[in-house]
CHARMM-style PDB file with segment names, atoms N, HN, CA, C and O in Angstrom:
ATOM      1  N   MET     1     -37.753  21.075 -63.905  1.00  0.00      PROA
ATOM      2  CA  MET     1     -37.199  20.156 -63.695  1.00  0.00      PROA
ATOM      3  C   MET     1     -38.290  19.021 -62.585  1.00  0.00      PROA
ATOM      4  O   MET     1     -38.609  19.478 -61.487  1.00  0.00      PROA
ATOM      5  N   GLN     2     -38.731  17.742 -62.941  1.00  0.00      PROA
ATOM      6  HN  GLN     2     -38.472  17.371 -63.833  1.00  0.00      PROA
ATOM      7  CA  GLN     2     -39.192  16.847 -62.962  1.00  0.00      PROA
ATOM      8  C   GLN     2     -38.969  16.532 -61.080  1.00  0.00      PROA
ATOM      9  O   GLN     2     -38.005  16.467 -60.317  1.00  0.00      PROA
ATOM     10  N   ARG     3     -40.623  16.392 -60.948  1.00  0.00      PROA
ATOM     11  HN  ARG     3     -41.406  16.445 -61.567  1.00  0.00      PROA
ATOM     12  CA  ARG     3     -40.358  16.049 -59.025  1.00  0.00      PROA
ATOM     13  C   ARG     3     -38.905  14.623 -58.837  1.00  0.00      PROA
ATOM     14  O   ARG     3     -38.256  14.773 -57.802  1.00  0.00      PROA
ATOM     15  N   TRP     4     -38.559  13.676 -59.528  1.00  0.00      PROA
ATOM     16  HN  TRP     4     -39.087  13.553 -60.369  1.00  0.00      PROA
ATOM     17  CA  TRP     4     -37.804  12.435 -59.731  1.00  0.00      PROA
ATOM     18  C   TRP     4     -36.536  12.981 -59.772  1.00  0.00      PROA
ATOM     19  O   TRP     4     -35.699  12.513 -59.000  1.00  0.00      PROA
ATOM     20  N   GLN     5     -36.164  14.063 -60.674  1.00  0.00      PROA
ATOM     21  HN  GLN     5     -36.844  14.443 -61.301  1.00  0.00      PROA
ATOM     22  CA  GLN     5     -34.496  13.757 -61.191  1.00  0.00      PROA
ATOM     23  C   GLN     5     -34.750  15.330 -59.560  1.00  0.00      PROA
ATOM     24  O   GLN     5     -33.635  15.831 -59.700  1.00  0.00      PROA
ATOM     25  N   LYS     6     -35.257  15.984 -58.661  1.00  0.00      PROA
ATOM     26  HN  LYS     6     -36.164  15.577 -58.547  1.00  0.00      PROA
ATOM     27  CA  LYS     6     -34.977  17.037 -58.155  1.00  0.00      PROA
ATOM     28  C   LYS     6     -34.369  15.988 -56.908  1.00  0.00      PROA
ATOM     29  O   LYS     6     -33.277  16.069 -56.345  1.00  0.00      PROA
ATOM     30  N   LEU     7     -35.617  14.846 -56.656  1.00  0.00      PROA
ATOM     31  HN  LEU     7     -36.504  14.780 -57.113  1.00  0.00      PROA
ATOM     32  CA  LEU     7     -34.805  13.764 -55.222  1.00  0.00      PROA
ATOM     33  C   LEU     7     -33.720  13.275 -55.715  1.00  0.00      PROA
ATOM     34  O   LEU     7     -32.914  12.876 -54.875  1.00  0.00      PROA
ATOM     35  N   MET     8     -33.411  13.165 -56.883  1.00  0.00      PROA
ATOM     36  HN  MET     8     -34.066  13.489 -57.566  1.00  0.00      PROA
ATOM     37  CA  MET     8     -32.031  11.673 -57.402  1.00  0.00      PROA
ATOM     38  C   MET     8     -30.919  13.207 -56.950  1.00  0.00      PROA
ATOM     39  O   MET     8     -30.029  13.090 -56.107  1.00  0.00      PROA
ATOM     40  N   LEU     9     -31.200  14.575 -57.694  1.00  0.00      PROA
ATOM     41  HN  LEU     9     -31.923  14.670 -58.379  1.00  0.00      PROA
ATOM     42  CA  LEU     9     -30.110  14.988 -57.266  1.00  0.00      PROA
ATOM     43  C   LEU     9     -29.645  15.621 -55.689  1.00  0.00      PROA
ATOM     44  O   LEU     9     -28.473  15.778 -55.347  1.00  0.00      PROA
ATOM     45  N   MET    10     -30.856  15.939 -54.832  1.00  0.00      PROA
ATOM     46  HN  MET    10     -31.808  15.812 -55.110  1.00  0.00      PROA
ATOM     47  CA  MET    10     -30.909  16.063 -53.431  1.00  0.00      PROA
ATOM     48  C   MET    10     -30.477  14.907 -52.461  1.00  0.00      PROA
ATOM     49  O   MET    10     -30.177  15.205 -51.304  1.00  0.00      PROA
ATOM     50  N   SER    11     -30.434  13.635 -52.868  1.00  0.00      PROA
ATOM     51  HN  SER    11     -30.677  13.394 -53.808  1.00  0.00      PROA
ATOM     52  CA  SER    11     -30.432  12.340 -52.689  1.00  0.00      PROA
ATOM     53  C   SER    11     -28.598  12.151 -53.200  1.00  0.00      PROA
ATOM     54  O   SER    11     -27.735  11.851 -52.374  1.00  0.00      PROA
ATOM     55  N   ALA    12     -28.464  12.260 -53.858  1.00  0.00      PROA
ATOM     56  HN  ALA    12     -29.165  12.503 -54.529  1.00  0.00      PROA
ATOM     57  CA  ALA    12     -26.863  12.185 -54.240  1.00  0.00      PROA
ATOM     58  C   ALA    12     -25.825  12.981 -53.698  1.00  0.00      PROA
ATOM     59  O   ALA    12     -24.760  12.534 -53.272  1.00  0.00      PROA
ATOM     60  N   ALA    13     -26.314  14.707 -53.733  1.00  0.00      PROA
ATOM     61  HN  ALA    13     -27.179  15.070 -54.079  1.00  0.00      PROA
ATOM     62  CA  ALA    13     -25.601  15.413 -52.421  1.00  0.00      PROA
ATOM     63  C   ALA    13     -25.948  14.745 -51.148  1.00  0.00      PROA
ATOM     64  O   ALA    13     -24.930  14.741 -50.456  1.00  0.00      PROA
ATOM     65  N   SER    14     -26.283  14.553 -50.939  1.00  0.00      PROA
ATOM     66  HN  SER    14     -27.109  14.556 -51.502  1.00  0.00      PROA
ATOM     67  CA  SER    14     -26.698  14.154 -49.611  1.00  0.00      PROA
ATOM     68  C   SER    14     -25.407  12.665 -49.023  1.00  0.00      PROA
ATOM     69  O   SER    14     -24.810  12.417 -47.976  1.00  0.00      PROA
ATOM     70  N   SER    15     -25.492  12.072 -50.281  1.00  0.00      PROA
ATOM     71  HN  SER    15     -25.977  12.274 -51.132  1.00  0.00      PROA
ATOM     72  CA  SER    15     -24.841  10.725 -50.243  1.00  0.00      PROA
ATOM     73  C   SER    15     -23.432  11.406 -50.001  1.00  0.00      PROA
ATOM     74  O   SER    15     -22.621  11.110 -49.123  1.00  0.00      PROA
ATOM     75  N   ALA    16     -23.295  12.626 -51.212  1.00  0.00      PROA
ATOM     76  HN  ALA    16     -23.953  12.867 -51.925  1.00  0.00      PROA
ATOM     77  CA  ALA    16     -21.217  12.605 -51.207  1.00  0.00      PROA
ATOM     78  C   ALA    16     -21.400  13.508 -50.243  1.00  0.00      PROA
ATOM     79  O   ALA    16     -20.403  14.161 -50.550  1.00  0.00      PROA
ATOM     80  N   LEU    17     -21.918  14.203 -49.164  1.00  0.00      PROA
ATOM     81  HN  LEU    17     -22.728  13.673 -48.914  1.00  0.00      PROA
ATOM     82  CA  LEU    17     -21.781  14.426 -48.639  1.00  0.00      PROA
ATOM     83  C   LEU    17     -21.193  13.835 -46.903  1.00  0.00      PROA
ATOM     84  O   LEU    17     -20.315  14.020 -46.060  1.00  0.00      PROA
ATOM     85  N   LEU    18     -22.248  13.148 -47.155  1.00  0.00      PROA
ATOM     86  HN  LEU    18     -22.961  12.998 -47.840  1.00  0.00      PROA
ATOM     87  CA  LEU    18     -21.845  12.212 -45.808  1.00  0.00      PROA
ATOM     88  C   LEU    18     -20.695  10.853 -45.511  1.00  0.00      PROA
ATOM     89  O   LEU    18     -20.144  10.387 -44.514  1.00  0.00      PROA
ATOM     90  N   ILE    19     -20.711  10.529 -47.089  1.00  0.00      PROA
ATOM     91  HN  ILE    19     -21.159  10.907 -47.899  1.00  0.00      PROA
ATOM     92  CA  ILE    19     -19.416  10.122 -47.277  1.00  0.00      PROA
ATOM     93  C   ILE    19     -17.832  10.860 -47.081  1.00  0.00      PROA
ATOM     94  O   ILE    19     -16.706  10.534 -46.705  1.00  0.00      PROA
ATOM     95  N   TYR    20     -18.785  12.438 -47.762  1.00  0.00      PROA
ATOM     96  HN  TYR    20     -19.700  12.703 -48.068  1.00  0.00      PROA
ATOM     97  CA  TYR    20     -16.719  13.069 -47.147  1.00  0.00      PROA
ATOM     98  C   TYR    20     -16.824  13.189 -45.654  1.00  0.00      PROA
ATOM     99  O   TYR    20     -15.786  13.381 -45.021  1.00  0.00      PROA
ATOM    100  N   GLU    21     -17.813  13.108 -45.117  1.00  0.00      PROA
ATOM    101  HN  GLU    21     -18.657  12.952 -45.631  1.00  0.00      PROA
ATOM    102  CA  GLU    21     -17.659  13.586 -43.996  1.00  0.00      PROA
ATOM    103  C   GLU    21     -17.141  12.175 -43.148  1.00  0.00      PROA
ATOM    104  O   GLU    21     -16.265  12.166 -42.283  1.00  0.00      PROA
ATOM    105  N   ILE    22     -17.837  11.125 -43.581  1.00  0.00      PROA
ATOM    106  HN  ILE    22     -18.548  11.133 -44.284  1.00  0.00      PROA
ATOM    107  CA  ILE    22     -16.842   9.384 -42.826  1.00  0.00      PROA
ATOM    108  C   ILE    22     -15.718   9.368 -43.015  1.00  0.00      PROA
ATOM    109  O   ILE    22     -14.928   8.976 -42.155  1.00  0.00      PROA
ATOM    110  N   THR    23     -15.303   9.848 -44.354  1.00  0.00      PROA
ATOM    111  HN  THR    23     -15.944  10.166 -45.053  1.00  0.00      PROA
ATOM    112  CA  THR    23     -14.069   9.313 -45.088  1.00  0.00      PROA
ATOM    113  C   THR    23     -13.119  10.360 -44.558  1.00  0.00      PROA
ATOM    114  O   THR    23     -11.949   9.978 -44.576  1.00  0.00      PROA
ATOM    115  N   THR    24     -13.389  12.096 -43.892  1.00  0.00      PROA
ATOM    116  HN  THR    24     -14.339  12.407 -43.876  1.00  0.00      PROA
ATOM    117  CA  THR    24     -12.109  13.016 -43.640  1.00  0.00      PROA
ATOM    118  C   THR    24     -11.908  13.364 -42.120  1.00  0.00      PROA
ATOM    119  O   THR    24     -11.233  14.325 -41.750  1.00  0.00      PROA
ATOM    120  N   ALA    25     -12.716  12.277 -41.059  1.00  0.00      PROA
ATOM    121  HN  ALA    25     -13.264  11.497 -41.359  1.00  0.00      PROA
ATOM    122  CA  ALA    25     -12.895  12.447 -40.229  1.00  0.00      PROA
ATOM    123  C   ALA    25     -11.877  12.796 -39.195  1.00  0.00      PROA
ATOM    124  O   ALA    25     -11.809  11.833 -38.432  1.00  0.00      PROA
ATOM    125  N   THR    26     -11.009  13.792 -38.806  1.00  0.00      PROA
ATOM    126  HN  THR    26     -11.064  14.575 -39.426  1.00  0.00      PROA
ATOM    127  CA  THR    26     -10.058  13.498 -37.872  1.00  0.00      PROA
ATOM    128  C   THR    26     -10.076  13.094 -36.672  1.00  0.00      PROA
ATOM    129  O   THR    26      -8.991  12.927 -36.116  1.00  0.00      PROA
ATOM    130  N   GLU    27     -11.087  12.878 -36.083  1.00  0.00      PROA
ATOM    131  HN  GLU    27     -11.969  13.014 -36.535  1.00  0.00      PROA
ATOM    132  CA  GLU    27     -11.209  11.847 -34.794  1.00  0.00      PROA
ATOM    133  C   GLU    27     -12.173  11.027 -34.824  1.00  0.00      PROA
ATOM    134  O   GLU    27     -12.991  10.953 -35.740  1.00  0.00      PROA
ATOM    135  N   ALA    28     -12.150  10.226 -33.649  1.00  0.00      PROA
ATOM    136  HN  ALA    28     -11.485  10.285 -32.904  1.00  0.00      PROA
ATOM    137  CA  ALA    28     -13.017   8.735 -33.449  1.00  0.00      PROA
ATOM    138  C   ALA    28     -14.404   9.262 -33.734  1.00  0.00      PROA
ATOM    139  O   ALA    28     -14.490  10.441 -34.078  1.00  0.00      PROA
ATOM    140  N   THR    29     -15.028   8.846 -33.675  1.00  0.00      PROA
ATOM    141  HN  THR    29     -14.958   7.889 -33.395  1.00  0.00      PROA
ATOM    142  CA  THR    29     -16.606   9.092 -33.532  1.00  0.00      PROA
ATOM    143  C   THR    29     -17.175   8.154 -32.659  1.00  0.00      PROA
ATOM    144  O   THR    29     -17.094   6.928 -32.740  1.00  0.00      PROA
ATOM    145  N   SER    30     -17.929   9.029 -31.567  1.00  0.00      PROA
ATOM    146  HN  SER    30     -17.994  10.025 -31.501  1.00  0.00      PROA
ATOM    147  CA  SER    30     -18.749   7.419 -30.837  1.00  0.00      PROA
ATOM    148  C   SER    30     -19.511   6.619 -31.660  1.00  0.00      PROA
ATOM    149  O   SER    30     -19.845   6.959 -32.795  1.00  0.00      PROA
ATOM    150  N   GLN    31     -19.909   5.183 -30.950  1.00  0.00      PROA
ATOM    151  HN  GLN    31     -19.637   4.907 -30.028  1.00  0.00      PROA
ATOM    152  CA  GLN    31     -20.852   4.357 -31.951  1.00  0.00      PROA
ATOM    153  C   GLN    31     -22.349   4.679 -31.704  1.00  0.00      PROA
ATOM    154  O   GLN    31     -23.158   3.836 -32.092  1.00  0.00      PROA
ATOM    155  N   ALA    32     -22.816   5.819 -31.094  1.00  0.00      PROA
ATOM    156  HN  ALA    32     -22.159   6.503 -30.778  1.00  0.00      PROA
ATOM    157  CA  ALA    32     -23.797   6.211 -31.371  1.00  0.00      PROA
ATOM    158  C   ALA    32     -24.094   6.563 -32.463  1.00  0.00      PROA
ATOM    159  O   ALA    32     -24.978   6.118 -33.195  1.00  0.00      PROA
ATOM    160  N   LEU    33     -23.047   7.754 -32.713  1.00  0.00      PROA
ATOM    161  HN  LEU    33     -22.329   8.115 -32.118  1.00  0.00      PROA
ATOM    162  CA  LEU    33     -23.192   8.873 -33.890  1.00  0.00      PROA
ATOM    163  C   LEU    33     -22.856   7.944 -35.057  1.00  0.00      PROA
ATOM    164  O   LEU    33     -23.666   7.899 -35.983  1.00  0.00      PROA
ATOM    165  N   ALA    34     -21.837   7.256 -35.107  1.00  0.00      PROA
ATOM    166  HN  ALA    34     -21.180   7.292 -34.354  1.00  0.00      PROA
ATOM    167  CA  ALA    34     -21.224   6.657 -36.190  1.00  0.00      PROA
ATOM    168  C   ALA    34     -22.647   5.677 -36.757  1.00  0.00      PROA
ATOM    169  O   ALA    34     -23.187   5.601 -37.861  1.00  0.00      PROA
ATOM    170  N   VAL    35     -22.963   4.921 -35.263  1.00  0.00      PROA
ATOM    171  HN  VAL    35     -22.524   4.983 -34.366  1.00  0.00      PROA
ATOM    172  CA  VAL    35     -24.484   4.547 -36.408  1.00  0.00      PROA
ATOM    173  C   VAL    35     -25.249   5.329 -36.777  1.00  0.00      PROA
ATOM    174  O   VAL    35     -26.265   4.773 -37.196  1.00  0.00      PROA
ATOM    175  N   LEU    36     -25.290   6.764 -36.859  1.00  0.00      PROA
ATOM    176  HN  LEU    36     -24.464   7.215 -36.519  1.00  0.00      PROA
ATOM    177  CA  LEU    36     -26.640   6.906 -37.196  1.00  0.00      PROA
ATOM    178  C   LEU    36     -26.074   8.054 -38.506  1.00  0.00      PROA
ATOM    179  O   LEU    36     -26.836   8.880 -39.009  1.00  0.00      PROA
ATOM    180  N   GLN    37     -24.633   7.900 -38.902  1.00  0.00      PROA
ATOM    181  HN  GLN    37     -24.015   7.229 -38.494  1.00  0.00      PROA
ATOM    182  CA  GLN    37     -24.747   8.738 -40.078  1.00  0.00      PROA
ATOM    183  C   GLN    37     -24.183   7.335 -40.958  1.00  0.00      PROA
ATOM    184  O   GLN    37     -23.296   7.743 -41.707  1.00  0.00      PROA
ATOM    185  N   TYR    38     -24.335   6.168 -41.097  1.00  0.00      PROA
ATOM    186  HN  TYR    38     -25.056   5.837 -40.488  1.00  0.00      PROA
ATOM    187  CA  TYR    38     -24.144   4.974 -41.587  1.00  0.00      PROA
ATOM    188  C   TYR    38     -25.990   4.964 -41.889  1.00  0.00      PROA
ATOM    189  O   TYR    38     -26.531   4.807 -42.984  1.00  0.00      PROA
ATOM    190  N   GLY    39     -26.565   5.150 -40.758  1.00  0.00      PROA
ATOM    191  HN  GLY    39     -26.126   5.278 -39.869  1.00  0.00      PROA
ATOM    192  CA  GLY    39     -28.118   5.424 -41.265  1.00  0.00      PROA
ATOM    193  C   GLY    39     -28.707   6.524 -42.264  1.00  0.00      PROA
ATOM    194  O   GLY    39     -29.564   6.578 -43.146  1.00  0.00      PROA
ATOM    195  N   PHE    40     -28.199   6.989 -41.925  1.00  0.00      PROA
ATOM    196  HN  PHE    40     -27.503   6.945 -41.208  1.00  0.00      PROA
ATOM    197  CA  PHE    40     -28.473   8.581 -43.124  1.00  0.00      PROA
ATOM    198  C   PHE    40     -27.447   7.894 -44.568  1.00  0.00      PROA
ATOM    199  O   PHE    40     -27.939   7.718 -45.683  1.00  0.00      PROA
ATOM    200  N   LEU    41     -26.810   7.761 -44.417  1.00  0.00      PROA
ATOM    201  HN  LEU    41     -26.410   7.904 -43.512  1.00  0.00      PROA
ATOM    202  CA  LEU    41     -26.166   7.234 -45.747  1.00  0.00      PROA
ATOM    203  C   LEU    41     -26.810   6.029 -46.616  1.00  0.00      PROA
ATOM    204  O   LEU    41     -26.890   6.085 -47.843  1.00  0.00      PROA
ATOM    205  N   ALA    42     -27.490   4.378 -45.450  1.00  0.00      PROA
ATOM    206  HN  ALA    42     -27.425   4.332 -44.453  1.00  0.00      PROA
ATOM    207  CA  ALA    42     -28.327   4.243 -45.964  1.00  0.00      PROA
ATOM    208  C   ALA    42     -29.672   4.669 -47.101  1.00  0.00      PROA
ATOM    209  O   ALA    42     -29.952   4.348 -48.256  1.00  0.00      PROA
ATOM    210  N   CYS    43     -30.227   5.479 -46.151  1.00  0.00      PROA
ATOM    211  HN  CYS    43     -29.999   5.740 -45.213  1.00  0.00      PROA
ATOM    212  CA  CYS    43     -31.537   6.315 -46.378  1.00  0.00      PROA
ATOM    213  C   CYS    43     -31.080   7.548 -47.931  1.00  0.00      PROA
ATOM    214  O   CYS    43     -31.426   7.619 -49.111  1.00  0.00      PROA
ATOM    215  N   ALA    44     -30.441   8.079 -47.305  1.00  0.00      PROA
ATOM    216  HN  ALA    44     -30.160   8.022 -46.347  1.00  0.00      PROA
ATOM    217  CA  ALA    44     -29.463   8.322 -49.021  1.00  0.00      PROA
ATOM    218  C   ALA    44     -29.254   8.010 -50.362  1.00  0.00      PROA
ATOM    219  O   ALA    44     -29.460   8.505 -51.470  1.00  0.00      PROA
ATOM    220  N   LEU    45     -28.618   6.697 -49.707  1.00  0.00      PROA
ATOM    221  HN  LEU    45     -28.451   6.295 -48.807  1.00  0.00      PROA
ATOM    222  CA  LEU    45     -29.407   5.604 -51.473  1.00  0.00      PROA
ATOM    223  C   LEU    45     -29.900   5.337 -51.761  1.00  0.00      PROA
ATOM    224  O   LEU    45     -30.089   5.492 -52.968  1.00  0.00      PROA
ATOM    225  N   ILE    46     -30.729   4.587 -50.955  1.00  0.00      PROA
ATOM    226  HN  ILE    46     -30.575   4.462 -49.975  1.00  0.00      PROA
ATOM    227  CA  ILE    46     -32.333   3.735 -50.957  1.00  0.00      PROA
ATOM    228  C   ILE    46     -32.864   5.236 -51.697  1.00  0.00      PROA
ATOM    229  O   ILE    46     -33.192   5.043 -52.867  1.00  0.00      PROA
ATOM    230  N   GLY    47     -33.003   6.606 -51.269  1.00  0.00      PROA
ATOM    231  HN  GLY    47     -32.736   6.763 -50.318  1.00  0.00      PROA
ATOM    232  CA  GLY    47     -33.816   7.386 -51.600  1.00  0.00      PROA
ATOM    233  C   GLY    47     -33.052   8.223 -53.299  1.00  0.00      PROA
ATOM    234  O   GLY    47     -33.588   9.093 -53.984  1.00  0.00      PROA
ATOM    235  N   LEU    48     -31.916   7.654 -53.488  1.00  0.00      PROA
ATOM    236  HN  LEU    48     -31.481   6.946 -52.932  1.00  0.00      PROA
ATOM    237  CA  LEU    48     -31.397   8.040 -54.969  1.00  0.00      PROA
ATOM    238  C   LEU    48     -31.979   6.833 -55.743  1.00  0.00      PROA
ATOM    239  O   LEU    48     -32.812   6.932 -56.643  1.00  0.00      PROA
ATOM    240  N   VAL    49     -31.501   5.811 -55.336  1.00  0.00      PROA
ATOM    241  HN  VAL    49     -30.824   5.730 -54.604  1.00  0.00      PROA
ATOM    242  CA  VAL    49     -31.755   4.774 -56.140  1.00  0.00      PROA
ATOM    243  C   VAL    49     -33.528   4.053 -56.503  1.00  0.00      PROA
ATOM    244  O   VAL    49     -33.763   3.365 -57.496  1.00  0.00      PROA
ATOM    245  N   GLY    50     -34.282   4.325 -55.737  1.00  0.00      PROA
ATOM    246  HN  GLY    50     -34.091   4.885 -54.930  1.00  0.00      PROA
ATOM    247  CA  GLY    50     -35.681   4.407 -56.076  1.00  0.00      PROA
ATOM    248  C   GLY    50     -36.336   5.414 -56.582  1.00  0.00      PROA
ATOM    249  O   GLY    50     -37.501   5.092 -56.811  1.00  0.00      PROA
ATOM    250  N   SER    51     -35.947   7.151 -57.024  1.00  0.00      PROA
ATOM    251  HN  SER    51     -35.000   7.413 -56.838  1.00  0.00      PROA
ATOM    252  CA  SER    51     -35.737   7.946 -57.994  1.00  0.00      PROA
ATOM    253  C   SER    51     -35.563   7.426 -58.705  1.00  0.00      PROA
ATOM    254  O   SER    51     -36.483   7.301 -59.514  1.00  0.00      PROA
ATOM    255  N   LEU    52     -34.021   6.581 -59.027  1.00  0.00      PROA
ATOM    256  HN  LEU    52     -33.274   6.683 -58.370  1.00  0.00      PROA
ATOM    257  CA  LEU    52     -33.854   6.796 -60.503  1.00  0.00      PROA
ATOM    258  C   LEU    52     -34.608   5.720 -60.806  1.00  0.00      PROA
ATOM    259  O   LEU    52     -34.610   5.744 -62.037  1.00  0.00      PROA
ATOM    260  N   VAL    53     -35.506   4.421 -60.332  1.00  0.00      PROA
ATOM    261  HN  VAL    53     -35.505   4.402 -59.332  1.00  0.00      PROA
ATOM    262  CA  VAL    53     -36.233   3.656 -60.769  1.00  0.00      PROA
ATOM    263  C   VAL    53     -37.366   4.581 -61.314  1.00  0.00      PROA
ATOM    264  O   VAL    53     -37.520   4.551 -62.535  1.00  0.00      PROA
ATOM    265  N   MET    54     -38.145   5.363 -60.620  1.00  0.00      PROA
ATOM    266  HN  MET    54     -38.020   5.388 -59.628  1.00  0.00      PROA
ATOM    267  CA  MET    54     -39.110   5.767 -60.357  1.00  0.00      PROA
ATOM    268  C   MET    54     -39.153   6.908 -61.999  1.00  0.00      PROA
ATOM    269  O   MET    54     -40.115   7.345 -62.630  1.00  0.00      PROA
ATOM    270  N   TYR    55     -37.688   7.056 -62.209  1.00  0.00      PROA
ATOM    271  HN  TYR    55     -36.906   6.700 -61.697  1.00  0.00      PROA
ATOM    272  CA  TYR    55     -37.974   8.181 -63.387  1.00  0.00      PROA
ATOM    273  C   TYR    55     -37.550   7.475 -64.564  1.00  0.00      PROA
ATOM    274  O   TYR    55     -37.728   8.035 -65.646  1.00  0.00      PROA
ATOM    275  N   VAL    56     -36.884   6.052 -64.523  1.00  0.00      PROA
ATOM    276  HN  VAL    56     -36.739   5.597 -63.644  1.00  0.00      PROA
ATOM    277  CA  VAL    56     -36.842   5.669 -65.264  1.00  0.00      PROA
ATOM    278  C   VAL    56     -38.591   4.882 -66.305  1.00  0.00      PROA
ATOM    279  O   VAL    56     -39.104   4.779 -67.419  1.00  0.00      PROA
ATOM    280  N   GLN    57     -38.783   4.539 -64.788  1.00  0.00      PROA
ATOM    281  HN  GLN    57     -38.366   4.623 -63.883  1.00  0.00      PROA
ATOM    282  CA  GLN    57     -40.333   3.982 -65.059  1.00  0.00      PROA
ATOM    283  C   GLN    57     -41.381   4.939 -65.748  1.00  0.00      PROA
ATOM    284  O   GLN    57     -42.449   4.607 -66.262  1.00  0.00      PROA
ATOM    285  N   GLN    58     -40.798   6.291 -65.636  1.00  0.00      PROA
ATOM    286  HN  GLN    58     -39.931   6.561 -65.218  1.00  0.00      PROA
ATOM    287  CA  GLN    58     -41.888   7.254 -66.297  1.00  0.00      PROA
ATOM    288  C   GLN    58     -41.497   7.663 -67.948  1.00  0.00      PROA
ATOM    289  O   GLN    58     -42.305   8.002 -68.813  1.00  0.00      PROA
ATOM    290  N   GLU    59     -40.093   7.527 -68.085  1.00  0.00      PROA
ATOM    291  HN  GLU    59     -39.436   7.251 -67.383  1.00  0.00      PROA
ATOM    292  CA  GLU    59     -40.093   7.230 -69.226  1.00  0.00      PROA
ATOM    293  C   GLU    59     -40.629   6.962 -70.379  1.00  0.00      PROA
ATOM    294  OT1 GLU    59     -39.915   6.671 -71.338  1.00  0.00      PROA
TER     295      GLU     59
END
């Protein structure tokens, strides 16, 4: 498995886990925690898009 494929897999898994945690929360989170979660989600999605671009450019 190539480096970009591993990065795509890790980014997709972390994005899915964060989306699941955010959508299934049973109680309201603090504003600071919500900002942190959305920040991590944004970074994971940026990593996913970036690794997809780098993978396509290698082909």
